C-alpha positions as CSV (number, residue, x, y, z in Angstrom):
1,G,-10.6,29.9,-19.1
2,C,-12.4,30.9,-22.0
3,S,-14.1,34.0,-20.4
4,V,-10.7,35.3,-19.1
5,V,-9.2,35.1,-22.8
6,F,-12.1,37.0,-24.2
7,K,-12.4,39.7,-21.6
8,T,-8.8,40.4,-21.0
9,G,-6.6,38.6,-23.7
10,A,-4.8,36.8,-20.9
11,L,-4.5,33.0,-20.9
12,S,-5.5,31.0,-17.9
13,G,-4.6,27.5,-17.3
14,V,-3.0,25.2,-14.8
15,M,0.6,25.6,-16.5
16,G,0.2,29.4,-16.3
17,I,-0.8,29.4,-12.7
18,S,1.6,26.9,-11.7
19,N,4.5,28.5,-13.3
20,Y,4.0,31.4,-10.8
21,T,3.9,29.1,-7.7
22,R,6.9,30.7,-6.1
23,R,5.3,34.0,-6.5
24,L,2.3,33.0,-4.3
25,M,4.7,33.0,-1.5
26,F,6.1,36.4,-2.0
27,Q,3.6,38.5,-3.8
28,V,-0.3,38.7,-3.2
29,E,-2.0,38.0,-6.6
30,M,-5.6,37.1,-5.7
31,K,-6.5,35.8,-9.1
32,R,-3.8,33.0,-8.6
33,Y,-5.1,32.3,-5.1
34,A,-8.7,32.4,-6.5
35,F,-7.8,29.9,-9.2
36,T,-6.0,27.4,-6.8
37,V,-8.8,27.5,-4.1
38,G,-11.4,27.2,-6.9
39,M,-9.8,24.0,-8.2
40,I,-9.5,22.5,-4.8
41,L,-13.3,23.5,-4.1
42,A,-14.4,22.3,-7.3
43,G,-12.9,18.8,-6.6
44,I,-14.6,18.8,-3.1
45,V,-18.1,19.8,-4.5
46,M,-17.9,17.3,-7.2
47,S,-17.1,14.6,-4.8
48,F,-20.3,15.5,-2.8
49,V,-22.3,15.7,-6.1
50,Y,-21.2,12.5,-7.6
51,G,-20.2,10.6,-4.5
52,A,-17.1,10.1,-2.6
53,V,-13.9,9.2,-4.2
54,E,-12.0,6.2,-3.3
55,P,-9.1,6.8,-0.9
56,L,-5.7,6.8,-2.2
57,P,-4.0,4.4,-1.8
58,P,-6.7,1.7,-1.1
59,P,-7.1,0.3,2.5
60,S,-6.0,-3.1,1.3
61,F,-2.4,-2.0,0.4
62,D,0.2,-2.9,2.7
63,T,3.3,-0.6,3.5
64,N,5.3,-1.7,0.5
65,Q,2.5,-1.3,-1.9
66,R,1.9,2.1,-0.8
67,V,5.5,3.3,-1.0
68,K,5.6,1.7,-4.8
69,L,2.3,3.6,-5.4
70,F,3.7,7.0,-4.2
71,L,7.0,6.6,-5.9
72,R,5.2,5.9,-9.2
73,L,3.0,8.9,-8.6
74,G,5.7,11.0,-7.8
75,I,8.1,10.2,-10.8
76,G,4.9,10.2,-13.1
77,S,3.9,13.7,-11.8
78,F,7.5,14.9,-12.3
79,I,7.5,13.6,-15.9
80,V,4.3,15.0,-16.6
81,G,5.1,18.4,-15.4
82,L,8.5,18.6,-17.1
83,G,7.0,17.7,-20.5
84,A,4.2,20.2,-20.0
85,S,7.0,22.8,-19.0
86,M,9.1,22.0,-22.2
87,Q,6.1,22.2,-24.5
88,H,4.8,25.5,-23.0
89,G,1.5,23.9,-21.9
90,C,-0.4,20.8,-21.3
91,T,-2.3,18.7,-23.7
92,S,-5.6,20.1,-23.0
93,G,-4.4,23.6,-22.9
94,H,-2.9,23.2,-26.4
95,G,-6.0,21.3,-27.7
96,L,-8.6,23.7,-26.2
97,T,-7.1,27.1,-26.1
98,G,-4.2,27.0,-28.4
99,L,-6.2,25.4,-31.4
100,A,-8.8,28.1,-30.8
101,R,-6.4,31.0,-30.9
102,L,-4.8,29.5,-34.3
103,S,-1.5,29.2,-32.4
104,L,1.0,27.5,-34.6
105,R,2.7,25.7,-31.8
106,S,-0.6,24.2,-30.7
107,W,-1.2,23.1,-34.4
108,V,2.1,21.2,-34.3
109,A,1.9,19.9,-30.6
110,V,-1.6,18.5,-30.8
111,P,-1.1,16.1,-33.8
112,T,2.2,15.1,-32.1
113,F,0.6,14.2,-28.8
114,M,-2.1,12.2,-30.8
115,A,0.4,10.5,-32.7
116,A,2.4,9.6,-29.8
117,G,-0.6,8.6,-27.8
118,M,-1.7,6.2,-30.7
119,L,1.8,4.6,-31.0
120,T,2.0,4.0,-27.3
121,A,-1.5,2.6,-27.0
122,T,-1.0,0.0,-29.8
């Protein structure tokens, strides 16, 4: 991500790429395909380097537990995506790229994320 910022001035991140998911179907943009394929391949390579990942859901789960798990994952993913869209980026994007760029939005968002996380955890 950082090399893209320094070379081109364009930001790269999961939110920036995922905002254009619809465009992948209608317009060929190789950098978006490369980013998506790279993320998938990185996960596969890391699973070989560090050992296999546990299957999701675990084999011991019955059908009812599997349904509950996938519902929770789906609802949680939707809420995280909604929040990241409303904040114009995810927590790591604001924390890493936004703070380094001295973005006022990120300097407000990151302490807010931290405070909310501390309140939630305690």
